[in-house]
Backbone as a printed PyTorch tensor [residue, N CA C, xyz], in Angstrom:
tensor([[[-26.2390,  24.4980,  43.6700],
         [-26.1330,  23.0610,  43.4160],
         [-26.4360,  22.7580,  41.9560]],

        [[-27.4330,  23.4020,  41.4260],
         [-27.8090,  23.2050,  40.0420],
         [-26.6910,  23.6610,  39.1090]],

        [[-26.0910,  24.8590,  39.4680],
         [-25.0040,  25.3870,  38.6450],
         [-23.7970,  24.4610,  38.6940]],

        [[-23.5410,  23.8940,  39.8850],
         [-22.4050,  22.9890,  40.0370],
         [-22.6150,  21.7240,  39.2080]],

        [[-23.8620,  21.2090,  39.2560],
         [-24.1790,  20.0180,  38.4660],
         [-24.0060,  20.3050,  36.9840]],

        [[-24.4380,  21.5000,  36.5550],
         [-24.2860,  21.8810,  35.1590],
         [-22.8270,  21.9710,  34.7610]],

        [[-21.9910,  22.4930,  35.6560],
         [-20.5640,  22.6160,  35.3610],
         [-19.9210,  21.2460,  35.2300]],

        [[-20.3170,  20.3350,  36.1290],
         [-19.7750,  18.9780,  36.0590],
         [-20.1800,  18.3120,  34.7570]],

        [[-21.4470,  18.5040,  34.3860],
         [-21.9480,  17.9210,  33.1420],
         [-21.1650,  18.4530,  31.9420]],

        [[-20.9140,  19.7890,  31.9480],
         [-20.1470,  20.3840,  30.8550],
         [-18.7280,  19.8180,  30.8020]],

        [[-18.1270,  19.6320,  31.9710],
         [-16.7620,  19.1050,  32.0290],
         [-16.7130,  17.6780,  31.4860]],

        [[-17.7020,  16.8660,  31.8960],
         [-17.7640,  15.4800,  31.4200],
         [-17.9720,  15.4550,  29.9090]],

        [[-18.8670,  16.3260,  29.4130],
         [-19.1360,  16.3870,  27.9830],
         [-17.8770,  16.7790,  27.2130]],

        [[-17.1650,  17.7820,  27.7210],
         [-15.9440,  18.2250,  27.0530],
         [-14.8980,  17.1250,  27.0370]],

        [[-14.7690,  16.4220,  28.1650],
         [-13.7900,  15.3270,  28.2380],
         [-14.1540,  14.2090,  27.2680]],

        [[-15.4520,  13.9350,  27.1750],
         [-15.9070,  12.8910,  26.2580],
         [-15.6060,  13.2680,  24.8140]],

        [[-15.8670,  14.5310,  24.4690],
         [-15.5970,  14.9960,  23.1110],
         [-14.1100,  14.9500,  22.8070]],

        [[-13.2880,  15.3490,  23.7910],
         [-11.8390,  15.3230,  23.5930],
         [-11.3370,  13.8950,  23.4130]],

        [[-11.8730,  12.9770,  24.2210],
         [-11.4730,  11.5730,  24.1050],
         [-11.8640,  11.0250,  22.7510]],

        [[-13.0650,  11.3770,  22.2920],
         [-13.5110,  10.9260,  20.9820],
         [-12.6250,  11.4580,  19.8740]],

        [[-12.2280,  12.7310,  20.0060],
         [-11.3630,  13.3260,  19.0010],
         [-10.0090,  12.6540,  18.9840]],

        [[ -9.4690,  12.3500,  20.1890],
         [ -8.1700,  11.6840,  20.2690],
         [ -8.2420,  10.2910,  19.6720]],

        [[ -9.3450,   9.5850,  19.9270],
         [ -9.5090,   8.2450,  19.3730],
         [ -9.5940,   8.3010,  17.8560]],

        [[-10.3330,   9.3030,  17.3510],
         [-10.4860,   9.4300,  15.9100],
         [ -9.1540,   9.7620,  15.2460]],

        [[ -8.2790,  10.4990,  15.9850],
         [ -6.9970,  10.9000,  15.4280],
         [ -5.9920,   9.7660,  15.4200]],

        [[ -6.2580,   8.7100,  16.1660],
         [ -5.2610,   7.6490,  16.3080],
         [ -4.9860,   6.9270,  15.0020]],

        [[ -6.0040,   6.7930,  14.1570],
         [ -5.8340,   6.0680,  12.8950],
         [ -5.1670,   6.9670,  11.8540]],

        [[ -4.5040,   6.3170,  10.8930],
         [ -3.8240,   7.0200,   9.8140],
         [ -4.4660,   6.6210,   8.4840]],

        [[ -4.6310,   7.5860,   7.5790],
         [ -5.2420,   7.3070,   6.2850],
         [ -4.2260,   7.5780,   5.1780]],

        [[ -4.1800,   6.7030,   4.1910],
         [ -3.2260,   6.8540,   3.1000],
         [ -3.5510,   8.0820,   2.2500]],

        [[ -2.5300,   8.8560,   1.9600],
         [ -2.6480,   9.9910,   1.0430],
         [ -2.2330,   9.4830,  -0.3360]],

        [[ -3.2140,   9.1030,  -1.1420],
         [ -2.9310,   8.5070,  -2.4400],
         [ -2.1680,   9.4310,  -3.3700]],

        [[ -2.4580,  10.7320,  -3.3060],
         [ -1.8020,  11.6930,  -4.1910],
         [ -0.3270,  11.8540,  -3.8540]],

        [[  0.0400,  11.6540,  -2.5990],
         [  1.4340,  11.8190,  -2.1670],
         [  2.2040,  10.5020,  -2.1690]],

        [[  1.5250,   9.4180,  -2.5070],
         [  2.1370,   8.0880,  -2.4570],
         [  2.4480,   7.5880,  -3.8640]],

        [[  3.3600,   6.6340,  -3.9410],
         [  3.7060,   6.0630,  -5.2480],
         [  4.0000,   4.5770,  -5.1050]],

        [[  3.6870,   3.8330,  -6.1610],
         [  3.9160,   2.3890,  -6.1990],
         [  4.4130,   2.0400,  -7.5970]],

        [[  5.6830,   1.6550,  -7.7000],
         [  6.2990,   1.3560,  -8.9880],
         [  6.7470,  -0.0990,  -9.0650]],

        [[  6.7070,  -0.6460, -10.2730],
         [  7.3010,  -1.9580, -10.4860],
         [  8.0030,  -1.9720, -11.8370]],

        [[  9.0670,  -2.7500, -11.9270],
         [  9.8840,  -2.8070, -13.1310],
         [  9.7200,  -4.1780, -13.7860]],

        [[  9.4220,  -4.1700, -15.0770],
         [  9.3060,  -5.4080, -15.8450],
         [ 10.4740,  -5.4970, -16.8330]],

        [[ 10.7810,  -6.7240, -17.2450],
         [ 11.8460,  -6.9390, -18.2270],
         [ 11.3350,  -7.8630, -19.3250]],

        [[ 11.7410,  -7.5580, -20.5510],
         [ 11.2920,  -8.3650, -21.6920],
         [ 12.4160,  -8.4620, -22.7210]],

        [[ 12.2750,  -9.4300, -23.5960],
         [ 13.2270,  -9.6060, -24.7000],
         [ 14.6650,  -9.6270, -24.2210]],

        [[ 14.8790, -10.1200, -23.0080],
         [ 16.2060, -10.3450, -22.4250],
         [ 16.9890,  -9.0880, -22.0900]],

        [[ 16.5900,  -7.9260, -22.6150],
         [ 17.4280,  -6.7380, -22.3990],
         [ 16.6600,  -5.4450, -22.1840]],

        [[ 15.3300,  -5.4880, -22.2290],
         [ 14.5300,  -4.2620, -22.1250],
         [ 13.7850,  -4.2390, -20.7880]],

        [[ 14.0580,  -3.2150, -19.9790],
         [ 13.3600,  -3.0480, -18.7040],
         [ 12.5200,  -1.7830, -18.7510]],

        [[ 11.3450,  -1.8300, -18.1410],
         [ 10.4200,  -0.6950, -18.1810],
         [  9.8040,  -0.4630, -16.8060]],

        [[  9.6000,   0.8060, -16.4830],
         [  9.0020,   1.1890, -15.2060],
         [  7.5040,   1.3690, -15.3880]],

        [[  6.7300,   0.7130, -14.5450],
         [  5.2720,   0.8060, -14.5560],
         [  4.8110,   1.2580, -13.1720]],

        [[  3.5590,   1.6470, -13.0750],
         [  3.0570,   2.1050, -11.7780],
         [  1.5710,   1.8430, -11.6300]],

        [[  1.1060,   1.9920, -10.4030],
         [ -0.3230,   2.0160, -10.0910],
         [ -0.6200,   3.3750,  -9.4710]],

        [[ -1.6850,   4.0140,  -9.9180],
         [ -2.0390,   5.3260,  -9.3770],
         [ -3.2110,   5.2680,  -8.4010]],

        [[ -3.9710,   4.1870,  -8.4260],
         [ -5.1380,   4.0710,  -7.5510],
         [ -4.7850,   3.3800,  -6.2460]],

        [[ -4.3170,   4.1580,  -5.2720],
         [ -3.8850,   3.6130,  -3.9890],
         [ -4.7610,   4.1350,  -2.8590]],

        [[ -5.0830,   3.2620,  -1.9310],
         [ -5.8240,   3.6710,  -0.7320],
         [ -5.3890,   2.7690,   0.4110]],

        [[ -5.7380,   3.1470,   1.6300],
         [ -5.3520,   2.3120,   2.7620],
         [ -5.3960,   3.0830,   4.0610]],

        [[ -4.9730,   2.4220,   5.1300],
         [ -5.0200,   3.0370,   6.4570],
         [ -4.1320,   2.2570,   7.4140]],

        [[ -3.8500,   2.8700,   8.5420],
         [ -3.2300,   2.1830,   9.6710],
         [ -4.1650,   2.3980,  10.8430]],

        [[ -4.7480,   1.3330,  11.3530],
         [ -5.7210,   1.4560,  12.4320],
         [ -5.0100,   1.7100,  13.7560]],

        [[ -5.7670,   2.1560,  14.7520],
         [ -5.1590,   2.4080,  16.0530],
         [ -4.7560,   1.1160,  16.7530]],

        [[ -5.1670,  -0.0330,  16.1950],
         [ -4.7310,  -1.3160,  16.7510],
         [ -3.4580,  -1.8220,  16.0700]],

        [[ -2.9980,  -1.0900,  15.0320],
         [ -1.7480,  -1.4510,  14.3800],
         [ -1.8910,  -2.2980,  13.1340]],

        [[ -3.0570,  -2.2910,  12.5060],
         [ -3.2530,  -3.0300,  11.2560],
         [ -3.0620,  -2.0660,  10.0950]],

        [[ -1.9410,  -2.2000,   9.3890],
         [ -1.6570,  -1.3380,   8.2420],
         [ -2.1400,  -2.0200,   6.9770]],

        [[ -2.7800,  -1.2590,   6.1080],
         [ -3.3140,  -1.8490,   4.8750],
         [ -3.0380,  -0.9380,   3.6800]],

        [[ -2.9020,  -1.5760,   2.5380],
         [ -2.7600,  -0.8770,   1.2730],
         [ -3.6320,  -1.6010,   0.2580]],

        [[ -4.4820,  -0.8680,  -0.4290],
         [ -5.3080,  -1.4270,  -1.4960],
         [ -4.8820,  -0.7890,  -2.8080]],

        [[ -4.6440,  -1.6310,  -3.8160],
         [ -4.1830,  -1.1670,  -5.1170],
         [ -5.2700,  -1.4610,  -6.1490]],

        [[ -5.7850,  -0.4260,  -6.7780],
         [ -6.7450,  -0.6090,  -7.8650],
         [ -5.9680,  -1.0840,  -9.0880]],

        [[ -6.1680,  -2.3370,  -9.4740],
         [ -5.4050,  -2.9060, -10.5800],
         [ -5.7610,  -2.2560, -11.9190]],

        [[ -6.9450,  -1.6740, -12.0010],
         [ -7.3480,  -0.9790, -13.2240],
         [ -6.5650,   0.3040, -13.4230]],

        [[ -5.8720,   0.7670, -12.3800],
         [ -5.1150,   2.0170, -12.4760],
         [ -3.6900,   1.7880, -12.9680]],

        [[ -3.3850,   0.5860, -13.4510],
         [ -2.0360,   0.2910, -13.9390],
         [ -1.6490,   1.2630, -15.0520]],

        [[ -0.4140,   1.7430, -14.9930],
         [  0.0740,   2.6990, -15.9830],
         [  1.4290,   2.2260, -16.4950]],

        [[  1.4350,   1.7220, -17.7120],
         [  2.6670,   1.2450, -18.3370],
         [  3.2520,   2.2680, -19.3010]],

        [[  2.5230,   3.3680, -19.5140],
         [  2.9590,   4.3870, -20.4430],
         [  2.4310,   4.1930, -21.8550]],

        [[  1.7580,   3.0680, -22.0980],
         [  1.1950,   2.7850, -23.4210],
         [ -0.2310,   2.2620, -23.2420]],

        [[ -1.2030,   2.8970, -23.8910],
         [ -2.6150,   2.5810, -23.6810],
         [ -2.9470,   1.1160, -23.9540]],

        [[ -2.4980,   0.5870, -25.0980],
         [ -2.8440,  -0.7880, -25.4510],
         [ -2.2320,  -1.7670, -24.4560]],

        [[ -1.0650,  -1.4220, -23.9370],
         [ -0.4310,  -2.2950, -22.9420],
         [ -1.1670,  -2.2230, -21.6100]],

        [[ -1.6600,  -1.0330, -21.2640],
         [ -2.4870,  -0.9120, -20.0660],
         [ -3.7120,  -1.8180, -20.1730]],

        [[ -4.3500,  -1.7780, -21.3510],
         [ -5.5450,  -2.5890, -21.5810],
         [ -5.2340,  -4.0790, -21.4600]],

        [[ -4.1230,  -4.5060, -22.0160],
         [ -3.7460,  -5.9210, -21.9340],
         [ -3.4250,  -6.3380, -20.5030]],

        [[ -2.7650,  -5.4510, -19.7740],
         [ -2.4660,  -5.7640, -18.3760],
         [ -3.7520,  -5.8870, -17.5630]],

        [[ -4.6920,  -4.9750, -17.8070],
         [ -5.9630,  -5.0100, -17.0760],
         [ -6.7740,  -6.2580, -17.4110]],

        [[ -6.8900,  -6.5590, -18.7190],
         [ -7.7950,  -7.6120, -19.1580],
         [ -7.1800,  -9.0100, -19.1400]],

        [[ -5.9260,  -9.1110, -19.5420],
         [ -5.3080, -10.4370, -19.6740],
         [ -4.5990, -10.8750, -18.4030]],

        [[ -3.7480, -10.0000, -17.8700],
         [ -2.9370, -10.4060, -16.7120],
         [ -3.7080, -10.2700, -15.4030]],

        [[ -4.1680,  -9.0720, -15.0920],
         [ -4.8310,  -8.8460, -13.8010],
         [ -6.2850,  -9.2940, -13.7890]],

        [[ -6.9330,  -9.3100, -14.9500],
         [ -8.3410,  -9.7080, -15.0400],
         [ -9.1890,  -8.9130, -14.0360]],

        [[ -9.1890,  -7.6050, -14.2200],
         [ -9.7880,  -6.7120, -13.2330],
         [-11.3000,  -6.8910, -13.0830]],

        [[-11.9420,  -7.4870, -14.0630],
         [-13.3850,  -7.7290, -13.9290],
         [-13.6680,  -8.7000, -12.7940]],

        [[-12.7480,  -9.6330, -12.5830],
         [-12.9100, -10.6090, -11.4930],
         [-12.0650, -10.2690, -10.2690]],

        [[-10.9480,  -9.5890, -10.4910],
         [-10.0200,  -9.2830,  -9.3960],
         [ -9.6570,  -7.8070,  -9.4650]],

        [[-10.4950,  -6.9690,  -8.8790],
         [-10.3430,  -5.5220,  -9.0310],
         [ -9.1690,  -4.9510,  -8.2480]],

        [[ -8.8200,  -5.6020,  -7.1350],
         [ -7.8030,  -5.0330,  -6.2590],
         [ -6.7310,  -6.0450,  -5.8850]],

        [[ -5.5660,  -5.5160,  -5.6140],
         [ -4.5350,  -6.2450,  -4.9010],
         [ -4.4070,  -5.5840,  -3.5410]],

        [[ -4.1850,  -6.3420,  -2.4980],
         [ -4.0950,  -5.7480,  -1.1650],
         [ -2.8320,  -6.2180,  -0.4470]],

        [[ -2.3610,  -5.3640,   0.4410],
         [ -1.2080,  -5.6790,   1.2790],
         [ -1.5730,  -5.3190,   2.7120]],

        [[ -1.3240,  -6.2160,   3.6360],
         [ -1.5750,  -5.9190,   5.0460],
         [ -0.3280,  -6.2550,   5.8540]],

        [[ -0.0150,  -5.3810,   6.8110],
         [  1.1870,  -5.5360,   7.6350],
         [  0.8450,  -5.1590,   9.0680]],

        [[  1.1590,  -6.0110,  10.0440],
         [  0.9710,  -5.6070,  11.4410],
         [  2.1090,  -4.6850,  11.8760]],

        [[  1.7670,  -3.5630,  12.4910],
         [  2.7690,  -2.6100,  12.9640],
         [  2.4790,  -2.2350,  14.4160]],

        [[  3.4400,  -1.6050,  15.0450],
         [  3.2810,  -1.1380,  16.4260],
         [  2.7630,   0.2930,  16.3730]],

        [[  1.4640,   0.4560,  16.5380],
         [  0.8480,   1.7780,  16.4220],
         [  1.3880,   2.7490,  17.4590]],

        [[  1.6800,   2.2560,  18.6680],
         [  2.2020,   3.1300,  19.7260],
         [  3.5630,   3.6930,  19.3390]],

        [[  4.3820,   2.8760,  18.6900],
         [  5.6990,   3.3420,  18.2450],
         [  5.5560,   4.4270,  17.1850]],

        [[  4.6180,   4.2480,  16.2630],
         [  4.3880,   5.2630,  15.2370],
         [  3.9920,   6.5900,  15.8760]],

        [[  3.1050,   6.5200,  16.8530],
         [  2.6340,   7.7400,  17.5170],
         [  3.7440,   8.4120,  18.3170]],

        [[  4.6990,   7.6220,  18.8130],
         [  5.7440,   8.1760,  19.6790],
         [  6.9160,   8.7760,  18.9090]],

        [[  6.9880,   8.5430,  17.5900],
         [  8.0780,   9.1160,  16.8010],
         [  8.0190,  10.6380,  16.8240]],

        [[  9.1830,  11.2720,  16.8850],
         [  9.2440,  12.7220,  16.7760],
         [  9.4500,  13.1000,  15.3080]],

        [[  9.1080,  14.3350,  14.9660],
         [  9.2260,  14.7830,  13.5830],
         [ 10.6870,  14.6830,  13.1250]],

        [[ 10.8910,  14.0540,  11.9880],
         [ 12.2420,  13.8540,  11.4690],
         [ 12.8680,  12.5390,  11.8720]],

        [[ 12.2940,  11.8850,  12.8730],
         [ 12.8320,  10.6110,  13.3440],
         [ 12.3930,   9.4840,  12.4130]],

        [[ 13.2310,   8.4660,  12.2800],
         [ 12.8970,   7.3390,  11.4210],
         [ 13.2430,   6.0290,  12.1110]],

        [[ 12.6610,   4.9700,  11.6250],
         [ 12.9970,   3.6330,  12.1000],
         [ 12.9240,   2.6770,  10.9260]],

        [[ 13.7830,   1.6790,  10.9620],
         [ 13.8380,   0.6720,   9.9130],
         [ 13.6390,  -0.6930,  10.5370]],

        [[ 12.8700,  -1.5370,   9.8750],
         [ 12.6190,  -2.8570,  10.4370],
         [ 12.2180,  -3.8720,   9.3890]],

        [[ 12.2770,  -5.1400,   9.7790],
         [ 11.8500,  -6.2400,   8.9150],
         [ 10.4040,  -6.5740,   9.2440]],

        [[  9.5660,  -6.6430,   8.2410],
         [  8.1480,  -6.8990,   8.4190],
         [  7.7150,  -8.0720,   7.5480]],

        [[  6.6420,  -8.7180,   7.9550],
         [  6.0340,  -9.7610,   7.1340],
         [  4.6980,  -9.2350,   6.6260]],

        [[  4.6240,  -9.0410,   5.3210],
         [  3.4080,  -8.5140,   4.7130],
         [  2.6140,  -9.6530,   4.0870]],

        [[  1.3000,  -9.5790,   4.2010],
         [  0.4320, -10.5260,   3.5200],
         [ -0.0970,  -9.8610,   2.2590]],

        [[  0.2900, -10.4170,   1.1110],
         [ -0.1200,  -9.8590,  -0.1770],
         [ -1.2240, -10.7290,  -0.7580]],

        [[ -2.3150, -10.0940,  -1.1520],
         [ -3.4400, -10.8010,  -1.7650],
         [ -3.5930, -10.3180,  -3.1980]],

        [[ -3.4740, -11.2610,  -4.1420],
         [ -3.5630, -10.9170,  -5.5570],
         [ -4.1130, -12.1060,  -6.3280]],

        [[ -5.0840, -11.8440,  -7.1730],
         [ -5.6370, -12.8840,  -8.0510],
         [ -6.1950, -14.0680,  -7.2400]],

        [[ -6.7360, -13.7660,  -6.0570],
         [ -7.3340, -14.8090,  -5.2260],
         [ -6.3500, -15.6160,  -4.4130]],

        [[ -5.0810, -15.2200,  -4.3940],
         [ -4.0510, -15.9490,  -3.6540],
         [ -3.4330, -15.0410,  -2.5970]],

        [[ -3.2720, -15.5680,  -1.3890],
         [ -2.6190, -14.8460,  -0.2970],
         [ -1.2110, -15.3930,  -0.1050]],

        [[ -0.2460, -14.4880,   0.0130],
         [  1.1440, -14.9050,   0.1380],
         [  1.8630, -13.9960,   1.1230]],

        [[  2.6570, -14.5880,   2.0110],
         [  3.4560, -13.7990,   2.9430],
         [  4.7750, -13.4130,   2.2810]],

        [[  5.1160, -12.1340,   2.3810],
         [  6.3180, -11.6030,   1.7530],
         [  7.1300, -10.8510,   2.8030]],

        [[  8.4310, -11.1390,   2.8830],
         [  9.3080, -10.4240,   3.8030],
         [  9.6790,  -9.0790,   3.1870]],

        [[  9.5880,  -8.0170,   3.9770],
         [  9.8750,  -6.6760,   3.4620],
         [ 10.6450,  -5.8650,   4.4940]],

        [[ 11.7160,  -5.2170,   4.0610],
         [ 12.4460,  -4.2690,   4.9000],
         [ 11.8950,  -2.8820,   4.6110]],

        [[ 11.3240,  -2.2410,   5.6230],
         [ 10.6480,  -0.9610,   5.4370],
         [ 11.2490,   0.1180,   6.3270]],

        [[ 11.1820,   1.3400,   5.8430],
         [ 11.6220,   2.4960,   6.6190],
         [ 10.4370,   3.4110,   6.8620]],

        [[ 10.2640,   3.8200,   8.1090],
         [  9.1810,   4.7290,   8.4860],
         [  9.8010,   6.0450,   8.9460]],

        [[  9.3290,   7.1550,   8.3780],
         [  9.8280,   8.4790,   8.7400],
         [  8.6560,   9.3450,   9.1780]],

        [[  8.8100,  10.0230,  10.3080],
         [  7.7720,  10.9540,  10.7630],
         [  7.9860,  12.2870,  10.0370]],

        [[  7.1240,  12.6040,   9.0790],
         [  7.2600,  13.8170,   8.2890],
         [  6.7640,  15.0450,   9.0350]],

        [[  5.7070,  14.8650,   9.8020],
         [  5.1040,  15.9510,  10.5720],
         [  4.3420,  15.3090,  11.7240]],

        [[  3.7660,  16.1290,  12.5870],
         [  3.0290,  15.5730,  13.7240],
         [  1.9120,  14.6460,  13.2720]],

        [[  1.3570,  14.9240,  12.1000],
         [  0.2170,  14.1470,  11.6230],
         [  0.4960,  13.4440,  10.2950]],

        [[  1.7770,  13.1550,  10.0110],
         [  2.1080,  12.5480,   8.7260],
         [  3.3380,  11.6460,   8.8470]],

        [[  3.2360,  10.4300,   8.2900],
         [  4.3710,   9.5130,   8.2610],
         [  4.5550,   8.9870,   6.8400]],

        [[  5.7810,   8.5880,   6.5440],
         [  6.1000,   8.0150,   5.2380],
         [  6.6680,   6.6250,   5.4320]],

        [[  6.1510,   5.6750,   4.6640],
         [  6.6180,   4.2910,   4.7100],
         [  7.1700,   3.9480,   3.3310]],

        [[  8.4020,   3.4480,   3.2750],
         [  9.0010,   3.1240,   1.9890],
         [  9.8320,   1.8540,   2.0820]],

        [[ 10.0940,   1.2530,   0.9450],
         [ 10.9210,   0.0550,   0.8970],
         [ 12.3860,   0.4410,   1.0680]],

        [[ 13.0850,  -0.3080,   1.9160],
         [ 14.5290,  -0.1240,   2.0710],
         [ 15.2450,  -0.8220,   0.9320]],

        [[ 14.7720,  -1.9990,   0.6080],
         [ 15.2920,  -2.7670,  -0.5260],
         [ 14.1300,  -3.1220,  -1.4340]],

        [[ 14.3530,  -3.1480,  -2.7530],
         [ 13.2730,  -3.5290,  -3.6750],
         [ 12.7780,  -4.9460,  -3.3700]],

        [[ 11.5040,  -5.1740,  -3.6460],
         [ 10.9080,  -6.4960,  -3.4790],
         [ 10.8410,  -7.1780,  -4.8440]],

        [[ 11.1230,  -8.4610,  -4.8760],
         [ 10.9970,  -9.2340,  -6.1100],
         [  9.7630, -10.1280,  -5.9800]],

        [[  8.8320,  -9.9540,  -6.8890],
         [  7.5730, -10.6980,  -6.8430],
         [  7.4470, -11.5050,  -8.1350]],

        [[  7.1940, -12.8020,  -8.0000],
         [  7.0860, -13.6810,  -9.1550],
         [  5.6470, -13.9250,  -9.5700]],

        [[  5.4050, -13.9630, -10.8650],
         [  4.0600, -14.1990, -11.3880],
         [  3.5300, -15.5620, -10.9660]],

        [[  4.3960, -16.5630, -10.9340],
         [  3.9620, -17.9220, -10.6120],
         [  3.4080, -18.0180,  -9.1970]],

        [[  3.9340, -17.2200,  -8.2900],
         [  3.4920, -17.2630,  -6.8890],
         [  2.0130, -16.9160,  -6.7610]],

        [[  1.4930, -16.1480,  -7.7250],
         [  0.0870, -15.7560,  -7.6930],
         [ -0.7080, -16.3890,  -8.8350]],

        [[ -0.1660, -17.4500,  -9.4010],
         [ -0.8770, -18.1730, -10.4440],
         [ -1.0600, -17.3950, -11.7240]],

        [[ -0.1140, -16.5090, -12.0430],
         [ -0.2590, -15.6470, -13.2110],
         [  0.6940, -16.0010, -14.3570]],

        [[  1.3570, -17.1550, -14.2550],
         [  2.3300, -17.4970, -15.2890],
         [  1.6690, -17.6990, -16.6590]],

        [[  0.4850, -18.2850, -16.6920],
         [ -0.2050, -18.4890, -17.9770],
         [ -0.6230, -17.1570, -18.5910]],

        [[ -1.0470, -16.2220, -17.7420],
         [ -1.4620, -14.9050, -18.2310],
         [ -0.2660, -14.1390, -18.7970]],

        [[  0.8770, -14.2610, -18.1410],
         [  2.0850, -13.5960, -18.6450],
         [  2.5080, -14.1990, -19.9850]],

        [[  2.3920, -15.5070, -20.0990],
         [  2.7310, -16.1640, -21.3680],
         [  1.7710, -15.7250, -22.4720]],

        [[  0.4930, -15.5940, -22.1420],
         [ -0.4830, -15.1270, -23.1330],
         [ -0.1420, -13.7080, -23.5870]],

        [[  0.2630, -12.8860, -22.6490],
         [  0.6740, -11.5190, -22.9840],
         [  1.8940, -11.5300, -23.9060]],

        [[  2.8310, -12.4120, -23.6250],
         [  4.0350, -12.5150, -24.4660],
         [  3.6740, -12.8750, -25.9060]],

        [[  2.7690, -13.8270, -26.0640],
         [  2.3700, -14.2700, -27.3980],
         [  1.6700, -13.1440, -28.1570]],

        [[  0.7330, -12.4730, -27.4980],
         [ -0.0200, -11.3930, -28.1460],
         [  0.9060, -10.2500, -28.5490]],

        [[  1.8850,  -9.9510, -27.6740],
         [  2.8150,  -8.8460, -27.9640],
         [  3.9440,  -9.2700, -28.8890]],

        [[  3.9700, -10.5620, -29.2410],
         [  4.9890, -11.0890, -30.1500],
         [  6.4040, -10.8260, -29.6300]],

        [[  6.6200, -11.1700, -28.3660],
         [  7.9160, -10.9660, -27.7290],
         [  8.6550, -12.2930, -27.6070]],

        [[  9.9690, -12.2210, -27.6410],
         [ 10.7720, -13.4300, -27.4650],
         [ 10.6570, -13.9480, -26.0430]],

        [[ 10.5370, -13.0320, -25.0830],
         [ 10.4300, -13.4460, -23.6800],
         [  9.8910, -12.3070, -22.8290]],

        [[  9.2810, -12.6640, -21.6990],
         [  8.9290, -11.7230, -20.6450],
         [  9.4040, -12.3430, -19.3420]],

        [[ 10.2190, -11.6370, -18.6090],
         [ 10.6980, -12.1560, -17.3330],
         [  9.5100, -12.2750, -16.3790]],

        [[  9.3110, -13.4380, -15.7490],
         [  8.1250, -13.6330, -14.9080],
         [  8.1900, -12.9400, -13.5510]],

        [[  9.3270, -12.3290, -13.2280],
         [  9.4660, -11.6140, -11.9580],
         [  9.4370, -10.1070, -12.1880]],

        [[  8.8820,  -9.3770, -11.2250],
         [  8.9230,  -7.9170, -11.2670],
         [  9.6320,  -7.4120, -10.0230]],

        [[ 10.1800,  -6.2120, -10.1280],
         [ 10.8560,  -5.5600,  -9.0010],
         [  9.9650,  -4.4180,  -8.5260]],

        [[  9.6510,  -4.4110,  -7.2230],
         [  8.6710,  -3.4700,  -6.6670],
         [  9.3350,  -2.4900,  -5.7050]],

        [[  8.9880,  -1.2260,  -5.8420],
         [  9.3690,  -0.1750,  -4.8910],
         [  8.1470,   0.6850,  -4.6080]],

        [[  8.0100,   1.1390,  -3.3800],
         [  6.8970,   2.0440,  -3.0910],
         [  7.2640,   3.0330,  -1.9960]],

        [[  6.5900,   4.1770,  -2.0280],
         [  6.6650,   5.1840,  -0.9810],
         [  5.2330,   5.5690,  -0.6460]],

        [[  4.8480,   5.3600,   0.5900],
         [  3.4620,   5.5960,   1.0050],
         [  3.4280,   6.6500,   2.1050]],

        [[  2.5120,   7.5820,   1.9700],
         [  2.3490,   8.6380,   2.9760],
         [  0.9920,   8.4660,   3.6500]],

        [[  1.0110,   8.3820,   4.9630],
         [ -0.2260,   8.2560,   5.7430],
         [ -0.3960,   9.5140,   6.6100]],

        [[ -1.5880,  10.0680,   6.5970],
         [ -1.8920,  11.2450,   7.4090],
         [ -2.8690,  10.8740,   8.5140]],

        [[ -2.6700,  11.4950,   9.6540],
         [ -3.5110,  11.1970,  10.8210],
         [ -4.7020,  12.1390,  10.8700]]])
């Protein structure tokens, strides 16, 4: 009887540990090194430049809350002085260190994808930047890269305007300091994000 009770206890313990492991595996964590976030700016009516953020983090919870956090201090324009101006004048990273994006997704659907399978859909993302929250429509593609890895990318580029986040004055200040004839107030955004389970 004692041995039987011990066996039952071991079985319950093993089941509990397995359940805990499965629960822990349900969430997905962003692989910042494998992910990319680019945006294109235009100035002087004819010059376009590719910029990026390298400081990316985020997760997809088992309840289906997908998040992306962008360290604004990690902006990379390819020129040091321009990076500094973007950090200090436009993004004001001392007061607004991060930009965030949150999207509700169907976690069960993500888990049910087979390797190599993809799905495309229209999503409503909530973007938080400079103290302002804004809903943005986004067409995204999700690809199951491996049993424990998915990739989320934009199907079509997103156009984001500075005025929507109250940054038009900062962009104008940047234009004056850089002695430019113009800076287009809209940017074009593309990203590829890899989440591992």
